[in-house]
C-alpha positions as CSV (number, residue, x, y, z in Angstrom):
1,M,128.9,168.7,-59.2
2,P,130.4,165.0,-57.3
3,Q,133.3,164.7,-59.6
4,E,132.3,160.8,-59.2
5,L,128.8,161.2,-60.9
6,D,129.9,161.1,-64.9
7,G,127.2,160.6,-67.3
8,L,126.0,157.7,-66.8
9,D,125.4,158.4,-63.1
10,R,123.2,161.3,-64.0
11,R,120.9,158.9,-67.2
12,I,120.6,156.5,-64.6
13,M,119.5,159.3,-62.4
14,A,116.8,160.8,-64.7
15,A,115.2,157.4,-65.9
16,L,114.6,156.8,-61.9
17,Q,112.6,159.8,-62.2
18,V,110.8,158.6,-65.5
19,D,110.2,155.5,-63.1
20,G,110.7,155.4,-60.0
21,R,109.9,151.3,-59.7
22,A,111.7,150.5,-63.2
23,P,113.9,147.0,-62.9
24,W,117.4,147.6,-64.2
25,R,117.0,145.0,-66.5
26,R,114.8,147.6,-68.4
27,I,116.7,150.7,-67.2
28,A,119.8,149.7,-68.9
29,A,118.4,148.5,-72.9
30,V,116.9,151.8,-72.4
31,L,119.8,153.2,-72.3
32,G,122.0,150.9,-74.0
33,E,124.7,149.6,-71.0
34,P,124.7,147.1,-69.9
35,E,122.4,145.4,-67.0
36,R,125.2,144.7,-65.1
37,S,126.7,148.4,-65.0
38,V,123.5,149.5,-64.6
39,A,122.7,147.8,-61.5
40,R,125.9,148.5,-59.5
41,R,125.9,151.4,-60.5
42,G,122.2,152.6,-59.4
43,N,122.3,150.5,-56.7
44,R,125.2,153.2,-55.3
45,L,123.5,155.6,-55.8
46,L,120.7,154.5,-53.6
47,E,122.7,153.1,-51.0
48,R,124.6,156.5,-51.2
49,G,121.1,158.9,-50.7
50,L,121.7,161.2,-53.9
51,V,118.8,159.3,-55.4
52,T,116.0,158.7,-52.7
53,V,112.3,156.4,-54.3
54,I,109.3,157.1,-52.7
55,G,105.8,156.5,-52.6
56,L,103.3,160.1,-52.0
57,C,99.8,159.4,-51.5
58,I,98.3,163.2,-51.7
59,G,95.3,164.6,-49.6
60,G,93.9,166.8,-49.2
61,E,94.1,170.6,-51.0
62,P,96.8,172.4,-52.1
63,V,97.6,175.3,-50.5
64,I,100.9,177.0,-50.8
65,V,102.0,178.5,-47.3
66,R,104.6,181.7,-47.6
67,S,106.1,182.1,-44.2
68,R,108.0,185.6,-42.3
69,H,110.1,184.1,-39.1
70,A,111.7,185.8,-36.3
71,S,115.8,186.9,-36.7
72,G,117.4,183.6,-36.2
73,G,114.4,181.2,-36.3
74,L,113.5,179.9,-40.1
75,R,116.0,176.8,-39.6
76,M,113.9,176.2,-36.4
77,G,110.4,177.4,-38.4
78,G,111.2,175.7,-41.1
79,T,112.1,172.4,-39.8
80,A,108.7,172.0,-37.8
81,L,107.8,172.6,-41.3
82,A,108.7,170.0,-43.1
83,R,108.3,167.4,-40.6
84,R,105.1,167.5,-40.3
85,S,103.2,164.6,-42.0
86,D,100.7,166.8,-44.8
87,T,103.8,169.1,-46.0
88,T,105.5,167.5,-49.7
89,F,108.2,170.5,-49.8
90,S,110.1,173.2,-47.7
91,Y,112.2,176.0,-48.4
92,A,115.0,178.3,-47.0
93,V,114.2,181.0,-50.1
94,T,114.9,185.1,-50.3
95,G,112.7,188.0,-49.9
96,T,110.5,189.4,-47.7
97,A,109.2,185.6,-47.1
98,D,111.5,183.6,-46.1
99,C,110.3,179.6,-46.0
100,V,108.3,178.7,-49.2
101,T,105.8,175.7,-49.0
102,E,103.6,173.5,-50.3
103,L,100.8,171.9,-47.7
104,F,98.0,169.5,-48.2
105,C,94.3,170.6,-45.9
106,A,91.1,169.1,-45.9
107,P,89.0,171.8,-46.8
108,E,87.5,172.2,-43.4
109,R,91.3,172.1,-41.9
110,L,91.5,175.4,-44.0
111,L,90.7,177.8,-41.1
112,A,92.1,175.8,-38.3
113,L,95.8,175.9,-40.2
114,T,95.3,179.3,-40.9
115,V,94.2,180.9,-37.7
116,D,95.6,178.2,-35.0
117,E,98.0,176.3,-36.5
118,L,101.0,178.1,-38.7
119,P,101.1,180.8,-36.7
120,G,101.1,178.7,-33.1
121,L,104.8,177.1,-35.0
122,P,108.2,178.2,-33.8
123,G,110.3,180.9,-34.7
124,V,107.3,182.5,-37.3
125,V,106.0,186.3,-37.1
126,G,103.4,186.3,-39.8
127,V,102.2,183.2,-42.7
128,E,100.1,183.6,-45.7
129,T,97.8,180.9,-47.2
130,L,97.6,181.0,-51.1
131,P,95.5,177.8,-51.8
132,V,96.3,176.6,-55.7
133,L,93.3,176.0,-57.8
134,H,95.5,173.7,-61.0
135,Y,98.4,172.3,-61.7
136,Y,100.1,173.3,-64.7
137,R,103.6,170.7,-63.5
138,T,104.1,169.3,-60.4
139,V,108.1,168.0,-59.8
140,H,106.5,164.1,-59.8
141,E,106.3,164.7,-63.4
142,W,109.3,166.6,-64.0
143,F,112.0,165.5,-66.5
144,P,114.7,167.1,-66.7
145,G,116.3,166.9,-70.3
146,V,118.5,164.6,-69.2
147,L,117.4,161.6,-71.8
148,T,115.9,161.3,-75.1
149,S,112.2,162.1,-75.6
150,D,112.8,158.0,-77.0
151,E,114.5,157.2,-74.2
152,T,111.8,158.5,-71.6
153,A,109.1,156.9,-73.6
154,G,110.6,153.3,-73.3
155,L,111.0,154.1,-69.2
156,C,107.4,155.3,-69.2
157,E,104.8,152.1,-67.9
158,F,102.3,154.8,-66.2
159,E,101.7,158.2,-67.6
160,P,102.1,161.2,-64.9
161,I,98.9,161.7,-63.3
162,T,98.3,164.6,-62.6
163,P,96.9,165.5,-58.7
164,T,94.3,167.7,-59.2
165,A,93.4,170.7,-57.0
166,Q,89.9,169.8,-56.4
167,N,89.8,166.1,-56.3
168,P,91.3,164.1,-53.0
169,P,92.0,160.2,-53.0
170,P,89.1,158.6,-51.7
171,D,89.0,157.6,-48.5
172,S,88.1,153.6,-49.7
173,L,90.9,152.1,-49.7
174,S,92.0,148.9,-48.2
175,E,94.1,147.3,-45.3
176,V,96.2,145.8,-48.1
177,D,96.5,149.4,-49.8
178,H,97.8,151.3,-47.0
179,A,99.9,148.6,-46.2
180,I,101.0,148.7,-49.5
181,L,101.4,152.5,-49.5
182,R,103.1,152.8,-46.0
183,G,105.7,150.1,-47.8
184,L,106.3,152.1,-50.6
185,S,106.2,155.7,-48.7
186,G,109.5,154.4,-47.1
187,N,110.9,152.8,-49.8
188,G,109.9,152.9,-53.4
189,R,111.5,150.1,-54.9
190,L,110.1,147.4,-52.8
191,T,109.8,144.1,-54.1
192,H,106.9,142.9,-54.7
193,E,107.7,140.7,-52.7
194,V,108.8,142.2,-49.8
195,L,105.3,144.2,-50.3
196,G,102.9,141.9,-50.6
197,R,104.8,140.1,-46.7
198,M,104.4,143.9,-45.4
199,A,100.1,143.7,-46.6
200,G,100.2,139.3,-46.3
201,V,99.3,139.2,-49.4
202,S,100.9,136.5,-52.1
203,E,103.2,138.6,-54.2
204,P,101.2,138.7,-57.3
205,T,98.9,140.5,-55.8
206,A,100.5,143.0,-54.0
207,R,102.2,143.3,-57.5
208,R,98.6,143.8,-58.8
209,R,97.5,146.8,-56.0
210,V,100.3,148.8,-56.8
211,E,99.7,148.8,-60.5
212,S,96.6,150.2,-60.0
213,L,97.7,152.3,-57.2
214,R,99.7,154.1,-59.9
215,A,97.2,153.2,-62.3
216,S,94.7,155.6,-60.8
217,G,97.5,158.1,-58.9
218,L,96.0,157.2,-55.4
219,V,99.8,156.6,-55.3
220,H,102.7,158.7,-57.0
221,L,106.5,157.6,-57.2
222,R,109.0,159.9,-57.0
223,A,112.2,160.2,-57.4
224,V,113.9,163.2,-55.6
225,V,116.8,163.8,-56.8
226,E,119.3,167.6,-56.1
227,P,118.5,170.0,-58.9
228,A,122.8,170.0,-58.8
229,L,122.9,166.7,-59.9
230,L,122.7,167.3,-62.6
231,G,123.8,170.2,-63.8
232,L,121.2,172.3,-62.5
233,P,122.2,174.3,-59.4
234,V,120.5,178.0,-59.6
235,E,117.0,177.3,-57.8
236,A,114.4,179.7,-58.3
237,L,110.5,180.6,-57.7
238,L,109.1,183.1,-59.7
239,W,105.6,184.8,-58.0
240,I,104.0,185.8,-61.3
241,K,101.3,188.5,-62.1
242,A,98.8,188.3,-65.1
243,A,95.5,189.0,-66.9
244,P,93.1,186.4,-65.4
245,H,93.0,185.6,-69.7
246,A,96.5,185.0,-70.2
247,T,97.3,182.6,-67.5
248,D,96.8,179.6,-68.7
249,E,99.0,181.3,-72.1
250,I,101.7,181.4,-69.6
251,G,101.5,178.5,-67.6
252,H,101.8,176.4,-70.8
253,G,104.4,178.4,-72.2
254,L,105.9,177.8,-69.0
255,L,106.1,173.8,-69.3
256,E,107.8,174.4,-72.5
257,S,111.7,174.5,-70.4
258,T,112.5,171.4,-69.0
259,W,114.4,173.4,-66.2
260,V,110.4,174.3,-64.8
261,R,109.7,171.7,-62.2
262,Y,106.7,172.8,-60.9
263,A,104.1,175.7,-61.7
264,A,100.5,176.0,-60.8
265,V,97.6,178.1,-60.2
266,L,97.6,180.5,-57.0
267,M,95.0,182.2,-55.5
268,G,96.7,185.3,-53.7
269,E,98.0,189.5,-55.3
270,Y,99.7,186.4,-58.0
271,Q,98.4,184.0,-60.2
272,I,101.3,181.2,-60.8
273,L,104.0,179.9,-59.1
274,C,106.6,178.8,-61.2
275,H,110.0,176.8,-59.4
276,V,113.0,177.2,-61.9
277,A,116.8,174.7,-62.1
278,A,118.8,176.3,-63.4
279,P,121.6,176.0,-65.1
280,S,123.3,179.6,-63.4
281,K,122.0,183.0,-62.9
282,A,122.6,184.3,-66.2
283,E,121.0,182.0,-67.8
284,L,118.0,181.9,-65.1
285,H,117.8,185.5,-66.3
286,D,117.9,184.8,-69.8
287,F,114.7,182.4,-69.3
288,I,113.3,185.4,-66.7
289,S,113.7,188.1,-69.4
290,R,113.8,187.0,-72.9
291,G,111.0,184.2,-72.5
292,A,108.3,183.7,-75.1
293,W,106.4,183.3,-72.0
294,S,107.2,186.4,-70.5
295,R,105.8,188.1,-72.5
296,R,101.9,187.9,-71.4
297,A,103.3,188.4,-67.5
298,A,102.2,191.7,-66.0
299,A,105.2,191.3,-63.4
300,V,108.1,188.5,-62.0
301,D,108.7,188.1,-58.9
302,T,111.4,186.0,-58.1
303,S,113.0,184.8,-55.2
304,L,116.0,182.3,-54.4
305,I,115.9,178.6,-52.3
306,V,119.2,179.3,-50.4
307,S,118.2,174.7,-49.2
308,P,115.0,173.2,-49.0
309,F,114.3,171.7,-45.6
310,K,112.0,168.7,-47.5
311,R,111.8,167.9,-51.4
312,S,109.6,165.9,-53.3
313,G,108.6,164.4,-49.1
314,V,112.2,163.8,-48.1
315,L,114.0,165.5,-45.4
316,R,117.0,167.0,-45.7
317,S,119.6,165.8,-43.9
318,R,122.1,168.4,-42.1
């Protein structure tokens, strides 16, 4: 962890994960710190890119893509997947499949995606598409345990809304909404005044539209942070096999850990995909082998995340 980051820096990062648009005044009040110090440090974190706040408007239905690449082709293929506007994350991983990506696709486009687009990506020699049936947790809802429950509650102006796997957002957004979404997709902390200018409306109107979009779940504000900066440098994907009647019990059991960033039910050989960020490999081993949830699992296949090409909609700078 960078030595210049201290406990207050990490608490500010965690506060932005709860509400990426929370004003510095509210964050300072909840954390019990001077507003000037919180604003100075928070702006420094944003300027250095250690935290990036973006707004995501997710359309279509989620699919997990496991791809294999020719020798030397992983970086090219993973980057091509990450640069697609319909992907939210793309990770280089260990194991038979060397890249795992989440992609959102309209149902009528799934055939073209599976048969034409994905196999044609540079470097790809094998690809598997696994539709998501249900989310237990998305990264939007992940709080890393840095703040107390009271601090988290004090920052939750909007309750996290889990994207559904069956109901894409409606297409009836206004031009004003689209303009605001474009602004938030570049910088989730743009002021209502700036968003209003971009959309050609007043500041109060922009505020109302942002609040409506957030409350309805049509836009998800995410503060994107490398887990290593929060003391969780070991990331892994767990591919969990489970009997149908045990799937929900395992899924809800996974949610008891603040290390679980993402958990979803999939079609295919594995019933659950779980993304874990842990303090060490030894503690990851304990989580897998001794967690109460694991007693209900038929098998667990583990892939270490080597590097993200894209995280929560943000391309990894290289």
